[in-house]
DODO-323468 format. One record per residue: x negated, y negated, z of N, C-alpha, C in turn; residue in one letter. Coordinates in pm, 1 decimal, decimal comma. Example, Ala and Ser with C-alpha at 12.3 -4.5 7.8 and 13.67 -1.06 7.14 Angstrom:
residues 2
((-1319,0 569,0 780,0) (-1230,0 450,0 780,0) (-1320,0 330,0 780,0) A)
((-1285,0 225,0 708,0) (-1367,0 106,0 714,0) (-1290,0 -3,0 787,0) S)
This chain:
residues 157
((-88,7 136,0 17,3) (-10,4 -35,1 4,8) (-87,9 -119,5 11,4) M)
((-51,3 -225,1 -49,1) (-111,1 -353,4 -40,0) (11,4 -470,2 -72,7) D)
((-32,4 -585,0 -61,7) (38,7 -675,4 -60,9) (126,9 -730,4 -168,8) K)
((69,7 -650,5 -283,5) (91,4 -689,5 -436,4) (204,4 -605,6 -465,4) N)
((207,5 -486,5 -424,0) (238,0 -390,4 -475,8) (388,8 -330,9 -341,4) H)
((452,9 -400,8 -280,8) (523,5 -370,0 -191,2) (636,6 -252,3 -176,5) L)
((645,2 -140,4 -68,3) (750,4 -84,1 -76,8) (899,3 -143,2 -42,2) P)
((968,5 -92,6 -114,5) (1101,4 -180,1 -92,4) (1213,6 -88,7 -100,1) I)
((1310,6 -121,0 -7,5) (1422,9 1,7 -7,6) (1541,7 -88,2 40,8) S)
((1660,6 -82,3 -105,5) (1768,7 -199,9 -41,3) (1730,0 -334,0 -22,5) F)
((1643,1 -375,8 -81,7) (1576,1 -510,0 -119,0) (1466,9 -541,0 37,0) G)
((1468,7 -468,6 53,0) (1399,2 -513,5 187,9) (1241,6 -410,7 216,2) V)
((1149,4 -451,5 270,8) (1031,9 -424,0 326,3) (1059,6 -263,5 393,0) F)
((1051,1 -155,2 321,7) (1022,3 -72,3 406,5) (870,0 45,5 354,5) K)
((785,6 48,3 432,8) (696,8 120,5 412,3) (629,1 288,2 453,9) P)
((720,7 349,1 416,5) (713,9 498,6 466,7) (605,4 544,2 445,4) V)
((573,8 618,9 557,7) (455,9 686,4 540,5) (361,5 611,0 605,2) G)
((399,8 480,3 681,4) (296,7 365,8 719,0) (384,6 329,9 865,0) H)
((252,1 289,8 975,7) (317,0 231,3 1083,7) (317,3 109,3 1103,6) V)
((399,2 18,1 1119,9) (404,2 -153,7 1138,2) (402,6 -177,7 1255,0) V)
((271,8 -246,6 1309,3) (228,4 -299,8 1429,7) (258,3 -463,6 1425,0) M)
((328,0 -528,7 1543,8) (282,5 -617,6 1546,9) (294,9 -694,0 1656,2) A)
((150,0 -770,0 1669,1) (53,5 -814,9 1740,7) (14,7 -883,7 1826,1) L)
((10,6 -950,7 1933,0) (42,5 -1062,3 1990,8) (-21,3 -1218,0 1918,9) R)
((-170,3 -1183,3 1883,5) (-207,7 -1275,9 1810,4) (-358,4 -1228,6 1717,0) S)
((-437,5 -1290,1 1669,5) (-545,3 -1198,3 1524,1) (-634,6 -1156,7 1604,9) D)
((-639,5 -1188,8 1719,8) (-768,6 -1115,4 1830,5) (-692,8 -979,1 1864,4) V)
((-617,6 -971,5 1883,1) (-535,1 -809,9 1920,2) (-546,8 -733,9 1768,7) D)
((-503,9 -809,9 1685,3) (-462,6 -783,4 1546,8) (-610,7 -699,9 1523,9) L)
((-751,7 -790,6 1521,5) (-883,3 -756,5 1501,4) (-964,8 -599,4 1582,9) Q)
((-881,5 -582,9 1712,0) (-874,1 -510,8 1801,6) (-844,4 -356,3 1766,5) T)
((-714,9 -413,7 1707,5) (-658,3 -238,9 1684,3) (-721,8 -178,5 1547,3) A)
((-765,5 -342,4 1475,0) (-825,5 -273,3 1329,3) (-940,5 -218,1 1359,6) R)
((-1053,3 -253,1 1470,6) (-1164,6 -210,7 1505,2) (-1123,5 -54,6 1557,9) Q)
((-1025,2 -30,7 1648,9) (-1000,6 96,9 1699,3) (-977,0 191,6 1599,1) A)
((-858,8 158,6 1494,8) (-831,5 271,5 1444,6) (-947,4 295,1 1301,6) L)
((-1023,2 226,1 1289,8) (-1144,7 226,7 1182,2) (-1253,4 299,4 1258,6) L)
((-1246,3 313,7 1421,8) (-1351,9 383,5 1486,3) (-1284,4 553,5 1498,0) S)
((-1138,6 541,1 1473,4) (-1060,9 671,7 1514,7) (-1066,2 773,4 1368,8) Q)
((-1149,0 683,5 1265,0) (-1173,0 761,2 1098,0) (-1053,1 691,5 1018,3) G)
((-974,8 621,8 1034,8) (-914,3 561,7 939,0) (-1044,0 470,4 833,6) F)
((-964,5 477,8 707,9) (-1064,4 383,8 636,6) (-1004,6 219,9 595,6) E)
((-1073,2 132,3 564,4) (-1018,4 -10,0 581,3) (-918,4 -16,8 443,1) A)
((-915,8 76,2 360,4) (-792,9 77,6 272,8) (-688,4 151,4 331,9) D)
((-662,5 177,8 447,3) (-560,2 257,4 528,3) (-475,7 127,8 588,7) D)
((-556,7 10,4 634,0) (-495,3 -94,1 681,6) (-465,9 -211,7 636,2) L)
((-350,2 -297,2 619,7) (-307,2 -408,3 573,0) (-284,4 -500,5 668,6) V)
((-346,6 -635,3 674,1) (-317,6 -717,4 806,8) (-234,1 -818,9 710,4) A)
((-132,6 -852,1 779,2) (-53,1 -996,6 795,1) (-73,8 -1102,2 844,3) Y)
((-78,0 -1198,1 819,4) (-62,9 -1313,5 916,0) (92,5 -1366,1 922,5) T)
((79,5 -1444,4 1064,3) (212,1 -1486,9 1089,6) (298,0 -1567,5 988,8) P)
((213,6 -1624,5 907,4) (282,2 -1686,7 779,8) (316,9 -1595,0 680,4) Q)
((223,8 -1517,9 671,9) (265,2 -1445,4 537,1) (369,0 -1339,5 590,6) E)
((393,8 -1258,1 663,5) (498,2 -1206,0 712,9) (607,8 -1290,5 710,9) M)
((622,0 -1400,8 796,0) (747,8 -1475,8 761,6) (783,5 -1526,2 646,8) A)
((693,4 -1529,6 550,6) (727,7 -1556,2 431,4) (749,2 -1458,4 316,7) E)
((741,1 -1333,3 325,5) (775,6 -1219,9 265,1) (932,9 -1212,6 335,4) Q)
((952,1 -1191,5 441,9) (1117,9 -1155,7 506,8) (1178,7 -1279,1 433,3) V)
((1115,2 -1429,1 444,6) (1216,8 -1516,6 382,7) (1229,1 -1473,1 245,7) D)
((1133,1 -1460,3 174,2) (1177,6 -1387,0 24,7) (1276,0 -1270,8 11,8) A)
((1260,9 -1189,8 129,7) (1338,2 -1044,4 104,5) (1498,0 -1061,4 157,6) E)
((1507,8 -1152,4 206,6) (1673,8 -1179,2 294,0) (1780,3 -1186,3 210,5) V)
((1756,2 -1323,8 124,5) (1846,5 -1341,4 23,6) (1875,1 -1185,2 -69,5) P)
((1821,6 -1128,8 -95,1) (1820,2 -982,4 -196,4) (1804,2 -839,4 -99,2) H)
((1873,5 -874,3 4,2) (1901,3 -758,3 149,7) (2043,6 -693,7 62,0) A)
((2033,5 -556,0 13,6) (2153,5 -515,3 3,4) (2234,4 -467,3 123,4) S)
((2338,2 -461,9 138,1) (2451,4 -438,3 240,9) (2400,5 -315,0 279,3) V)
((2353,8 -198,3 240,5) (2298,5 -80,4 262,6) (2184,9 -98,0 367,5) L)
((2088,2 -201,0 372,5) (1980,5 -233,4 430,7) (2031,2 -279,4 585,2) A)
((2130,9 -340,5 593,4) (2235,0 -370,1 707,5) (2267,8 -280,2 795,8) A)
((2345,6 -176,7 726,6) (2376,2 -23,4 739,3) (2293,9 38,8 847,7) I)
((2163,3 62,8 760,4) (2031,2 104,4 887,3) (1972,9 29,4 944,9) G)
((1808,4 32,0 968,9) (1776,8 -59,9 1050,8) (1672,6 -134,6 994,7) Q)
((1636,0 -104,5 866,3) (1584,7 -187,8 760,5) (1596,0 -387,3 772,6) E)
((1696,9 -471,4 757,9) (1723,6 -558,3 793,4) (1698,6 -608,5 941,0) L)
((1758,3 -536,9 1052,2) (1738,0 -545,4 1149,1) (1620,1 -589,4 1176,3) N)
((1501,4 -485,0 1191,3) (1353,7 -481,5 1183,1) (1302,1 -580,3 1108,8) L)
((1324,7 -630,9 949,1) (1257,3 -733,4 931,0) (1298,8 -892,1 988,8) I)
((1404,9 -892,2 1038,0) (1474,7 -991,8 1089,7) (1347,5 -992,3 1212,0) L)
((1358,4 -914,9 1285,8) (1249,1 -914,4 1433,1) (1139,1 -938,2 1388,0) A)
((1110,1 -887,0 1243,1) (956,9 -914,3 1208,9) (887,9 -1102,0 1198,4) H)
((1004,6 -1160,3 1117,1) (1030,2 -1282,7 1122,1) (1008,7 -1320,5 1232,5) R)
((1083,5 -1307,8 1326,3) (1108,6 -1390,0 1465,8) (952,1 -1390,9 1494,0) A)
((917,4 -1262,5 1526,3) (797,0 -1230,9 1576,8) (666,5 -1315,7 1518,7) M)
((670,3 -1320,3 1399,2) (594,7 -1407,5 1319,8) (608,5 -1543,3 1346,7) A)
((702,2 -1599,7 1338,6) (794,2 -1737,0 1382,3) (679,3 -1771,8 1532,2) R)
((708,7 -1690,8 1612,6) (613,7 -1680,3 1743,6) (496,2 -1711,2 1734,8) S)
((378,8 -1663,1 1638,1) (258,1 -1636,2 1616,1) (198,5 -1485,9 1623,8) G)
((276,8 -1383,9 1600,4) (282,7 -1247,5 1558,9) (180,1 -1223,9 1456,1) C)
((91,1 -1155,3 1460,3) (63,4 -1132,6 1330,1) (23,5 -944,9 1337,0) S)
((63,3 -896,8 1197,1) (68,0 -765,3 1182,4) (-12,3 -665,7 1128,8) F)
((-3,7 -529,2 1157,4) (-85,0 -449,8 1100,4) (-7,8 -350,4 1045,0) L)
((-20,5 -282,2 915,3) (28,2 -186,9 869,9) (-32,4 -91,2 828,9) V)
((-23,4 52,6 877,0) (-150,9 128,2 882,4) (-122,6 268,5 814,0) V)
((-152,8 312,1 692,7) (-114,8 415,0 620,8) (-167,5 548,5 755,2) A)
((-8,5 657,1 745,2) (-19,7 765,2 851,7) (63,0 875,8 787,1) T)
((-18,8 919,8 662,4) (38,6 1053,3 579,0) (68,2 1156,2 686,3) P)
((13,7 1170,7 778,4) (48,6 1295,7 885,7) (48,2 1267,2 1015,3) H)
((123,3 1364,3 1114,9) (120,5 1338,3 1262,2) (11,1 1311,6 1316,0) Q)
((-111,1 1364,5 1292,4) (-207,9 1329,6 1384,9) (-228,6 1156,8 1356,9) A)
((-227,0 1112,5 1252,1) (-258,6 957,6 1230,1) (-124,7 878,4 1262,4) R)
((-29,0 922,8 1293,8) (91,7 862,2 1345,3) (62,0 859,8 1486,7) I)
((-8,8 973,2 1545,0) (-16,6 982,9 1694,2) (-139,5 885,8 1757,1) D)
((-227,1 884,2 1667,2) (-343,9 753,9 1708,8) (-303,3 604,6 1670,1) T)
((-238,7 623,4 1591,0) (-204,8 448,9 1573,1) (-109,4 443,0 1654,0) A)
((-9,1 544,5 1709,3) (55,8 494,8 1832,3) (-8,2 461,1 1938,5) A)
((-97,5 556,8 1985,7) (-214,2 549,1 2113,6) (-262,1 394,8 2075,0) A)
((-319,1 318,9 1977,6) (-382,1 254,7 1959,7) (-282,4 95,1 1985,1) V)
((-182,2 114,0 1914,1) (-36,6 30,0 1953,1) (-6,3 31,7 2108,6) A)
((-40,7 139,0 2181,6) (-36,0 93,6 2295,8) (-126,1 48,1 2385,9) R)
((-246,8 90,1 2381,1) (-383,0 45,5 2422,8) (-399,4 -99,0 2385,0) G)
((-377,6 -165,8 2280,7) (-395,2 -339,5 2282,1) (-339,6 -410,7 2351,5) V)
((-259,5 -429,6 2415,5) (-100,5 -316,9 2352,8) (-47,2 -423,3 2268,6) P)
((22,0 -371,2 2133,9) (106,4 -398,6 2019,0) (273,4 -479,3 2115,2) A)
((304,4 -540,1 2043,4) (433,5 -614,4 2099,9) (571,0 -480,8 2052,1) I)
((561,6 -416,8 1935,6) (615,3 -330,1 1889,9) (478,7 -245,3 1787,7) A)
((579,3 -134,8 1733,1) (506,5 -60,6 1671,8) (584,5 40,3 1599,9) A)
((636,9 59,3 1480,7) (766,9 151,5 1449,6) (663,4 235,5 1333,8) Q)
((687,9 359,7 1306,3) (697,2 450,2 1209,4) (777,5 475,2 1110,1) H)
((756,4 403,2 1004,6) (867,8 440,9 858,6) (812,5 556,8 841,9) Y)
((958,6 681,9 863,2) (981,5 800,3 803,1) (1065,8 772,2 674,3) G)
((1115,3 867,7 588,8) (1174,6 858,9 462,2) (1343,0 792,2 516,6) R)
((1345,4 917,2 629,5) (1531,1 879,8 689,0) (1536,2 793,4 828,9) F)
((1427,8 824,5 887,8) (1417,7 756,8 1016,8) (1294,3 635,6 1085,4) I)
((1311,3 551,3 1100,1) (1245,6 440,6 1141,9) (1217,9 466,2 1307,3) I)
((1089,1 521,9 1346,9) (1080,8 603,1 1494,3) (1003,5 435,8 1558,4) E)
((1047,3 385,5 1668,8) (961,9 338,9 1750,2) (864,4 384,8 1825,5) E)
((718,6 363,1 1813,8) (636,4 451,5 1861,0) (609,2 369,2 2010,2) L)
((644,1 305,5 2087,0) (592,0 234,1 2211,8) (702,4 195,5 2279,0) I)
((679,2 210,3 2420,5) (831,4 199,5 2506,5) (865,8 52,6 2543,4) D)
((968,0 20,4 2510,4) (1002,6 -120,0 2589,5) (978,7 -173,5 2682,1) D)
((879,3 -280,5 2682,6) (828,7 -343,2 2801,2) (952,1 -345,7 2975,3) P)
((1074,8 -380,5 2914,0) (1138,5 -403,8 2964,0) (1206,4 -272,0 3077,6) S)
((1170,1 -160,5 3010,4) (1182,5 -11,1 3082,4) (1311,4 0,8 2996,5) G)
((1402,6 -71,4 2915,3) (1501,4 -3,6 2840,8) (1474,8 101,7 2741,9) N)
((1576,1 210,6 2749,8) (1523,0 319,2 2677,3) (1667,0 358,3 2585,0) T)
((1768,1 274,2 2624,4) (1895,5 260,4 2548,0) (1897,3 217,8 2413,2) E)
((1927,9 293,9 2319,6) (1939,7 210,1 2182,0) (2070,2 145,3 2119,7) Q)
((2053,0 53,6 2084,5) (2171,9 -62,9 2038,5) (2215,0 -42,3 1948,6) R)
((2345,6 -59,6 1894,0) (2410,9 -54,6 1807,2) (2346,8 -152,7 1690,9) F)
((2323,3 -92,8 1577,7) (2201,9 -191,1 1515,0) (2306,7 -277,1 1416,9) E)
((2275,7 -408,5 1506,8) (2385,5 -500,9 1452,1) (2290,2 -637,0 1495,5) S)
((2325,6 -727,7 1364,6) (2188,4 -836,7 1394,3) (2301,1 -899,3 1470,5) I)
((2425,1 -919,8 1501,7) (2492,6 -994,6 1589,3) (2478,4 -957,6 1714,6) D)
((2450,8 -855,2 1736,6) (2461,2 -783,8 1878,9) (2312,3 -829,5 1947,0) R)
((2221,8 -860,0 1856,1) (2075,9 -845,7 1900,1) (1980,8 -768,2 1809,8) G)
((1839,8 -822,6 1867,9) (1744,6 -729,8 1738,9) (1731,2 -606,5 1841,1) L)
((1642,1 -483,2 1806,1) (1655,5 -406,8 1935,2) (1478,5 -425,9 1989,6) D)
((1440,2 -524,5 1917,6) (1232,0 -508,2 1949,4) (1270,9 -624,6 2026,2) L)
((1163,5 -627,0 2109,7) (1138,5 -731,9 2224,4) (1158,7 -863,3 2203,5) P)
((1175,5 -962,3 2262,1) (1201,4 -1115,4 2217,7) (1075,1 -1137,1 2146,1) A)
((1094,7 -1244,3 2078,6) (986,5 -1278,2 1980,7) (834,5 -1327,2 2108,3) A)
((897,3 -1387,3 2196,6) (818,4 -1475,5 2275,0) (706,8 -1348,0 2403,2) G)
((802,0 -1209,2 2402,4) (748,6 -1125,0 2471,9) (647,1 -1055,4 2480,2) H)
((560,6 -1061,1 2554,0) (413,4 -972,7 2553,4) (439,2 -865,8 2657,8) S)
((356,7 -782,3 2613,7) (310,9 -624,2 2695,3) (240,2 -633,3 2801,0) N)
((169,3 -745,6 2773,4) (73,3 -765,5 2910,4) (116,7 -806,4 2997,3) R)
């Protein structure tokens, strides 16, 4: 995956086979990147987004999102990503073609700590780190009822 060839489903970003980490700062992004590289990931496995890049990407996608994106988690997640980006979060998209890579990415996300980290499967998007508030209950997927991800200004620290 690269920024010029985005994986899109129902008009919005859906990088199947990847983990998307939201990180409090560029320093945290670099820490996560180095940890992943030291665990055997290659530089080509990692795509970094500045807060501005992620916000602009979401702004460009929302007007073209299909109704189907709102039925699943996709639209909810990109809106949460935009909110986090607007609060200054950086993002790291990590290629995770098999379970061992998913587990490693999840461990790195917890260790940094990331604000959020999701694995995008073909049919399911799985949250890899616990909600820092301790809430384990999944909310009904509706933008009107709130986003499942932590508030944009929330930190796991």
